[in-house]
C-alpha positions as CSV (number, residue, x, y, z in Angstrom):
1,M,-20.8,-3.8,38.8
2,T,-17.6,-4.1,36.9
3,T,-15.9,-1.4,39.3
4,G,-17.4,-2.8,42.5
5,S,-16.1,-6.4,41.5
6,V,-12.5,-5.1,41.8
7,T,-12.9,-3.7,45.4
8,G,-11.1,-5.7,47.8
9,T,-9.1,-7.6,45.3
10,D,-5.3,-7.3,43.7
11,W,-6.6,-6.3,40.3
12,I,-5.8,-2.6,39.2
13,V,-8.3,-0.7,37.2
14,S,-6.6,0.8,33.9
15,G,-8.8,3.6,32.5
16,E,-12.4,4.2,33.0
17,L,-15.6,2.4,32.2
18,T,-15.8,2.6,28.7
19,N,-19.1,2.4,26.5
20,I,-19.1,-0.3,23.9
21,Q,-20.7,-2.3,21.4
22,L,-21.0,-6.4,21.9
23,D,-22.9,-7.9,19.0
24,G,-24.6,-4.8,18.2
25,R,-26.5,-3.7,21.9
26,P,-24.9,-1.2,24.4
27,A,-22.1,-2.6,26.7
28,Y,-19.2,-1.4,29.4
29,R,-15.9,-2.3,29.6
30,L,-13.6,-1.8,32.6
31,L,-9.8,-2.8,31.3
32,V,-7.9,-4.4,34.4
33,H,-4.3,-5.4,35.2
34,K,-3.0,-7.4,37.8
35,R,0.8,-7.4,39.0
36,A,2.0,-11.1,39.7
37,P,5.9,-12.5,41.2
38,I,6.5,-13.2,37.7
39,G,4.6,-11.0,34.8
40,E,1.4,-9.3,34.9
41,S,-2.0,-10.4,33.8
42,K,-4.4,-8.1,32.0
43,G,-8.1,-8.4,32.7
44,F,-11.5,-7.5,30.2
45,G,-14.6,-7.2,32.2
46,Y,-17.9,-6.6,30.0
47,V,-21.5,-5.4,31.5
48,A,-24.3,-6.1,28.8
49,E,-27.9,-7.7,28.6
50,S,-28.6,-10.3,26.1
51,N,-32.2,-11.7,26.4
52,G,-33.9,-9.9,29.3
53,Y,-30.7,-11.1,31.7
54,V,-27.9,-8.7,32.3
55,F,-24.5,-10.3,32.9
56,L,-20.7,-9.3,33.7
57,L,-18.0,-11.5,31.8
58,I,-14.7,-11.6,33.2
59,G,-11.6,-12.4,31.1
60,T,-8.0,-12.6,31.9
61,V,-5.1,-13.4,30.8
62,P,-1.1,-13.5,31.1
63,D,1.0,-10.9,30.3
64,I,3.7,-13.3,29.0
65,H,3.3,-12.7,25.0
66,P,2.2,-8.9,24.1
67,E,-0.4,-10.2,21.6
68,Y,-2.3,-12.5,24.0
69,P,-3.8,-9.5,25.7
70,K,-5.4,-7.8,22.4
71,E,-5.7,-11.4,21.3
72,L,-8.6,-12.0,24.3
73,Q,-10.0,-8.9,23.8
74,A,-10.4,-8.4,20.7
75,S,-12.4,-12.4,20.9
76,L,-14.4,-11.3,23.6
77,E,-15.3,-8.2,21.5
78,A,-16.4,-9.9,18.3
79,M,-18.6,-12.9,20.3
80,H,-21.7,-13.0,19.6
81,L,-24.6,-13.1,21.8
82,G,-27.8,-16.3,21.8
83,R,-31.4,-15.0,20.9
84,T,-34.2,-16.4,21.4
85,E,-37.9,-16.7,19.1
86,S,-38.9,-15.2,22.3
87,G,-36.5,-13.0,23.0
88,K,-36.1,-14.9,27.2
């Protein structure tokens, strides 16, 4: 799902699909980057399951300050996935 979403875009994959945990649940992360006329952008794609749904979450940030991509990635990976009583 994640790697297929990059095909046909200006984004370039920066590594391999990585198994990680989001809020204690299995997930996959794909790092990408994009060359722009001025600077570069970084992106993070995550695929995971929550409450019976599979989702693709994409975050992007201009790489104008070295901390911005690190802060976005850390924030996305620290998020809490909502849980319902019924699990649906």
